[in-house]
C-alpha positions as CSV (number, residue, x, y, z in Angstrom):
1,M,-0.4,5.8,6.6
2,F,2.8,6.7,8.0
3,L,6.1,5.3,9.5
4,E,8.0,6.5,12.4
5,V,11.0,5.2,14.5
6,L,11.0,5.2,18.4
7,A,14.1,4.6,20.7
8,A,14.3,0.7,22.0
9,A,15.7,-1.5,24.3
10,S,19.7,-2.0,23.6
11,V,20.8,-4.9,21.8
12,S,24.6,-4.5,22.5
13,A,25.0,-0.7,22.4
14,A,22.7,2.0,23.4
15,P,19.3,2.2,21.5
16,L,19.2,4.0,18.4
17,A,16.8,7.5,19.2
18,L,14.7,8.9,16.6
19,S,16.5,12.2,16.6
20,D,19.3,10.2,15.8
21,A,18.3,8.0,13.1
22,L,19.4,8.9,9.4
23,W,17.0,7.0,6.9
24,K,18.6,5.6,4.1
25,V,15.6,3.7,2.3
26,R,12.4,3.8,4.0
27,P,8.9,2.2,2.7
28,T,7.1,4.3,0.5
29,G,3.3,4.9,0.8
30,D,2.9,2.1,-2.0
31,D,4.7,-0.3,0.4
32,L,2.3,0.4,3.1
33,M,-0.7,0.2,1.2
34,L,0.5,-3.0,-0.6
35,A,1.4,-4.9,2.8
36,Y,-2.0,-3.7,4.4
37,P,-3.7,-7.2,5.8
38,E,-6.4,-8.0,3.5
39,A,-9.1,-8.7,6.0
40,P,-8.9,-5.5,7.9
41,R,-8.5,-3.5,5.0
42,L,-11.4,-5.1,3.2
43,Q,-13.3,-4.3,6.4
44,R,-11.9,-0.9,6.5
45,V,-10.3,-1.6,9.8
46,A,-7.5,0.8,10.9
47,G,-4.3,-0.9,12.7
48,R,-1.0,-0.5,13.9
49,A,2.1,-2.6,15.2
50,E,5.4,-2.0,16.9
51,I,8.7,-4.2,15.9
52,E,11.7,-4.5,17.6
53,C,14.8,-5.0,15.3
54,A,18.6,-5.3,15.5
55,I,20.5,-3.0,13.1
56,S,23.0,-5.0,10.8
57,V,26.6,-3.5,9.7
58,K,24.9,-2.7,6.5
59,G,21.9,-0.8,8.1
60,A,19.1,-3.3,7.1
61,L,17.1,-4.5,9.9
62,E,17.4,-8.0,11.0
63,A,16.4,-10.5,14.1
64,C,12.8,-8.5,14.2
65,Q,10.2,-9.2,16.4
66,V,6.7,-7.9,17.0
67,I,6.2,-6.0,20.3
68,S,2.6,-5.4,19.8
69,E,-0.4,-5.2,17.3
70,T,-3.4,-3.6,17.8
71,P,-6.2,-4.8,16.8
72,A,-4.8,-8.4,17.8
73,G,-5.0,-11.4,15.5
74,L,-5.2,-9.2,11.9
75,G,-2.0,-9.7,10.9
76,F,-0.5,-6.3,11.3
77,G,2.3,-7.4,13.1
78,D,3.4,-10.1,10.4
79,A,2.8,-7.0,8.0
80,A,5.1,-4.6,9.9
81,L,7.7,-7.5,9.6
82,N,7.4,-7.8,5.8
83,L,7.9,-4.2,5.9
84,S,11.2,-3.8,7.8
85,R,12.7,-5.3,4.8
86,K,11.9,-2.2,3.0
87,I,14.4,-0.1,5.6
88,V,17.8,0.5,5.4
89,L,19.7,2.7,7.9
90,H,22.8,4.8,7.4
91,P,25.8,2.8,9.4
92,Q,26.4,6.1,11.1
93,D,23.7,8.2,13.2
94,R,23.5,11.8,13.3
95,T,26.4,12.1,16.0
96,G,28.5,9.8,13.9
97,A,28.3,6.7,15.9
98,N,28.2,3.3,14.5
99,T,24.5,1.9,14.3
100,A,25.3,-1.7,14.3
101,G,24.1,-4.1,16.8
102,R,21.9,-1.4,18.3
103,A,18.1,-2.0,18.7
104,I,15.5,-0.1,17.1
105,R,11.9,0.1,17.6
106,V,9.7,0.5,14.3
107,P,5.6,1.6,14.9
108,V,3.7,1.1,11.8
109,R,0.3,2.8,11.5
110,W,-2.4,1.9,8.8
111,V,-5.4,4.3,8.4
112,A,-8.7,2.8,7.2
113,P,-9.1,3.1,3.7
114,P,-12.1,5.3,2.6
115,A,-15.8,3.9,2.1
116,P,-17.0,3.6,-1.7
117,P,-17.6,7.2,-2.8
118,E,-21.3,8.1,-3.3
119,G,-23.1,10.1,-6.1
120,R,-24.3,9.3,-9.5
121,Q,-23.0,6.4,-11.1
122,V,-21.8,6.7,-14.7
123,D,-22.5,3.6,-17.3
124,P,-18.8,2.5,-18.1
125,A,-20.1,1.3,-21.4
126,N,-20.6,5.2,-22.2
127,I,-17.3,6.6,-21.2
128,V,-14.3,7.7,-23.5
129,M,-11.0,7.0,-22.2
130,V,-8.8,9.7,-23.0
131,K,-6.0,7.9,-21.3
132,K,-6.1,4.3,-19.9
133,A,-3.7,1.6,-18.3
134,T,-1.5,-0.2,-20.4
135,G,-0.3,-4.1,-20.0
136,E,2.9,-2.6,-18.7
137,D,0.9,-1.0,-16.1
138,V,-1.0,-3.9,-15.0
139,A,2.1,-6.1,-15.2
140,R,3.7,-3.6,-12.9
141,Y,1.0,-4.3,-9.9
142,Y,0.3,-7.8,-10.4
143,P,0.5,-9.2,-6.8
144,E,4.0,-10.7,-6.4
145,R,2.7,-13.8,-4.3
146,A,-0.1,-14.2,-7.3
147,Q,2.7,-14.3,-9.8
148,R,4.8,-16.8,-8.0
149,E,1.8,-19.3,-7.5
150,N,0.6,-18.7,-10.9
151,V,-2.8,-17.3,-9.8
152,E,-5.0,-14.9,-12.1
153,G,-7.4,-12.8,-10.5
154,R,-9.9,-10.0,-10.9
155,A,-11.2,-6.9,-8.8
156,S,-13.5,-4.0,-9.0
157,V,-13.6,-0.5,-7.4
158,L,-15.6,2.5,-7.6
159,C,-13.6,5.9,-7.9
160,R,-14.6,9.5,-8.0
161,I,-13.9,11.1,-10.9
162,T,-11.7,14.4,-10.4
163,Q,-11.8,17.9,-12.0
164,E,-9.3,16.7,-14.1
165,F,-11.2,13.9,-15.0
166,T,-9.1,11.2,-13.5
167,L,-10.1,9.0,-10.9
168,T,-9.5,9.1,-7.3
169,A,-10.7,8.2,-4.1
170,C,-11.1,4.1,-5.4
171,A,-12.6,1.7,-2.9
172,V,-12.5,-1.9,-3.7
173,T,-15.7,-3.8,-4.1
174,E,-14.6,-6.9,-5.5
175,D,-11.3,-9.0,-4.9
176,E,-11.1,-12.7,-6.1
177,P,-9.7,-14.7,-5.3
178,Q,-8.9,-12.9,-1.6
179,G,-5.9,-13.2,0.1
180,Y,-3.3,-12.2,-3.1
181,G,-4.1,-8.1,-3.1
182,F,-5.7,-7.9,-6.3
183,G,-8.1,-5.1,-5.2
184,I,-5.1,-3.0,-4.0
185,A,-3.6,-3.5,-7.5
186,V,-6.4,-2.2,-9.2
187,Q,-6.5,0.8,-7.1
188,F,-2.8,1.6,-8.0
189,V,-3.7,0.7,-12.2
190,A,-6.6,3.2,-11.6
191,Q,-4.3,6.2,-11.2
192,R,-3.5,5.6,-15.2
193,F,-6.9,6.3,-16.3
194,Q,-8.3,9.6,-18.0
195,V,-11.9,9.9,-18.8
196,S,-13.8,12.3,-21.5
197,P,-15.9,15.1,-20.0
198,T,-18.3,13.9,-22.5
199,G,-19.9,10.4,-23.0
200,K,-20.4,8.5,-26.4
201,D,-24.0,9.7,-26.2
202,G,-23.1,13.0,-26.0
203,S,-24.1,13.6,-22.3
204,A,-22.0,15.1,-20.0
205,I,-19.6,13.7,-17.5
206,R,-19.3,15.6,-14.2
207,P,-16.5,15.9,-11.8
208,G,-17.7,14.1,-8.6
209,D,-19.5,11.4,-10.7
210,I,-18.4,7.9,-9.8
211,F,-16.9,5.5,-12.0
212,P,-16.9,1.7,-11.6
213,L,-13.5,0.1,-13.0
214,R,-13.0,-3.6,-13.1
215,I,-9.5,-5.2,-13.9
216,R,-8.7,-9.0,-14.7
217,F,-4.8,-10.0,-13.9
218,V,-4.0,-12.8,-16.4
219,L,-0.6,-14.3,-16.8
220,P,1.2,-14.5,-19.7
221,R,0.9,-17.6,-21.9
């Protein structure tokens, strides 16, 4: 997934060109992943959207409008609008000209997530954890909307075990209730796990094996 900036129609001055733009704050890969509309993400549908915004005196983007989204009607336009809050430009461009009042077009592209990995699936009950996510890790990725609405949830992923016996290429297989992003949250939390190369019964756990991980998100009582 990547973000790029192109020239746009003028608001009150010449549009800001890509070659002149100076980023102060831009969305991270995590931001892009968290903004991925849930329906196309679960169906593994890639998409893109382009928004046009005015640049404020502080470099933030405001008065943003969706110019296009592909495929249409799957939420990529709204997702791009939400990401605009994560963008701040320097008040001057590379030439030293002020950017306030100028327009900019921001295309955002989402690459479809991978299908669940295939291979020998290990029994999670036989796995010895060398390192696992803490309560603080789970709380860090608890979806913001779910917290605001006091919604608890759960999600499952299938992950491939790496040469370092960490988890990678995790694909969501369960996400309940849908619409809150619990599946994406588990993909992030999975990065905190590391398994032993030997199972509880003494059998070998091999790189490339598939590990099923399920995590519940529970609000503090």
